[in-house]
C-alpha positions as a printed Julia matrix, in Angstrom:
72×3 Matrix{Float64}:
  -0.02    0.0    0.27
   1.55    3.34  -1.03
   4.65    2.2    0.38
   7.44    3.28  -2.74
   5.9     7.0   -2.55
   6.61    7.93   1.5
   4.07    5.18   3.26
   0.35    5.41   4.37
  -0.53    8.2    7.17
  -3.74    8.15   6.9
  -4.27    6.0    9.75
  -2.13    8.18  12.25
  -4.23   11.41  10.85
  -7.29   10.53  10.81
  -6.73    9.19  14.79
  -6.26   12.59  15.41
 -10.33   12.87  14.66
 -11.77    9.67  15.39
 -11.51    6.78  17.06
 -11.17    3.93  15.82
  -8.95    0.01  15.26
  -7.28   -1.01  12.21
  -5.58   -4.3   11.92
  -3.84   -5.91   8.6
  -3.48   -9.38   8.09
  -0.73  -11.56   6.37
  -2.76  -11.99   3.42
  -2.82   -7.83   3.12
  -6.54   -7.39   4.07
  -7.33   -4.78   6.26
  -9.75   -4.8    9.08
 -11.48   -1.35  10.71
 -13.56   -1.21  13.59
 -15.25    2.26  14.19
 -17.09    1.3   16.46
 -20.86    1.99  16.75
 -20.42    4.86  14.28
 -20.37    3.02  10.41
 -19.08    7.1    8.99
 -16.5     6.82  10.84
 -15.53    3.08   9.73
 -16.81    3.49   5.95
 -14.45    6.61   5.69
 -11.09    5.11   7.09
 -11.83    2.4    4.66
 -11.99    4.42   2.04
  -9.23    6.74   2.48
  -6.97    3.7    2.36
  -8.94    2.4   -0.4
  -8.26    5.42  -2.07
  -4.49    6.21  -0.86
  -4.24    2.61  -2.59
  -5.62    3.1   -5.82
  -4.26    5.91  -6.84
  -1.12    5.45  -5.0
  -1.1     8.52  -3.0
   2.56   10.64  -1.9
   2.2    11.29   2.04
   1.11   15.33   0.66
  -1.48   13.88  -1.33
  -3.08   11.88   1.36
  -2.85   14.84   3.36
  -4.78   16.85   1.09
  -7.27   14.08   0.55
  -7.48   13.95   4.8
  -8.36   17.63   4.81
 -10.77   17.02   1.51
 -12.27   14.35   4.03
 -12.8    16.4    7.07
 -14.21   19.24   5.57
 -17.04   16.63   4.08
 -18.51   16.32   7.76
């Protein structure tokens, strides 16, 4: 997942704004639990998916997070 272009910072950045748990299995599957807040679970999942599909750099990931948070 976007490791070539600066790593994935999405989890650390979003954790500052919403509580959730995340785990990555050996098979590459990602598990996310936002507790009772389905919006958090889906939002974190979508952010990870977008960063992976587009190969976003750390700076691009920060811009995406800003966009997501403004949409609140």
